C-alpha positions in Angstrom: 157.3 193.9 98.1 153.5 193.9 98.0 151.5 197.0 97.6 147.9 197.6 98.6 146.4 200.7 97.1 149.7 202.4 97.1 150.2 201.9 100.9 152.1 199.3 102.9 149.8 197.1 105.0 149.9 198.1 108.7 151.7 195.6 110.9 150.6 195.1 114.5 151.3 193.2 117.6 148.6 192.0 120.0 148.7 190.3 123.4 145.5 188.3 123.9 144.1 186.5 127.0 141.2 184.1 126.4 139.0 183.0 129.4 136.5 180.3 129.8 136.7 176.6 129.0 139.7 177.0 126.8 142.2 174.3 128.1 141.9 170.7 127.1 139.8 171.5 124.0 142.7 171.8 121.4 142.6 175.6 121.7 146.4 176.0 121.2 146.7 173.7 118.2 143.6 175.3 116.6 145.1 178.8 117.3 148.3 177.8 115.6 146.4 176.6 112.5 144.4 179.9 112.4 147.6 182.0 112.8 149.5 180.1 110.1 146.6 180.4 107.7 146.6 184.2 108.3 150.4 184.4 108.1 150.5 185.6 111.7 153.6 184.9 113.8 154.0 184.5 117.6 153.0 182.0 120.2 150.1 180.6 122.3 150.3 179.0 125.7 148.1 177.7 128.6 148.4 179.7 131.8 148.1 178.2 135.3 144.8 180.0 136.0 143.1 178.1 133.2 143.2 180.9 130.6 145.1 180.9 127.3 147.5 183.6 126.3 148.7 184.5 122.8 151.1 186.9 121.3 150.3 187.7 117.7 152.2 189.7 115.1 151.4 190.3 111.5 149.1 192.4 109.3 146.3 194.2 111.1 143.8 192.1 109.0 145.5 188.8 109.9 145.8 189.5 113.6 142.2 190.7 113.8 141.0 187.6 112.0 142.8 185.4 114.6 141.3 187.4 117.4 137.8 187.2 115.8 138.3 183.4 115.6 139.4 183.2 119.3 136.1 184.7 120.4 134.5 181.3 119.6 137.6 179.0 119.5 137.5 175.4 118.5 134.2 173.4 118.8 134.6 172.2 122.4 135.7 175.6 123.8 133.4 177.8 125.7 134.9 181.3 125.5 133.8 183.8 128.1 136.1 186.8 127.3 138.9 187.9 125.0 141.1 190.6 126.3 143.3 192.3 123.7 146.1 194.8 124.2 147.6 196.1 121.0 151.3 197.1 121.0 154.1 198.1 118.7 155.0 195.6 116.0 158.5 194.3 116.7 159.0 191.6 114.0 160.3 189.4 116.8 159.0 186.0 115.5 159.6 184.0 112.4 156.9 181.4 112.9 153.9 180.6 115.2 154.5 178.1 118.0 152.6 176.4 120.8 154.4 176.9 124.1 
């Protein structure tokens, strides 16, 4: 068990939609690298409308860092908007995968 100033780190879940030029630019693979580096679990997938959706679970810090990264994405991406809905942490995932 890890303690941070006597308190457990808050665990969160976030559903994220990223719009713009975000398909065909290695967005999903890059998201997976970011999530794994922040010890965030969940998934990322392309949607038929050209957006990318991700489900992130982990520490509030880790999830927010992945979201912050997604606002720019990989070098060839042109992100227009990042829509985030936080939800109740479920501990549903063991790893982070590209769907």
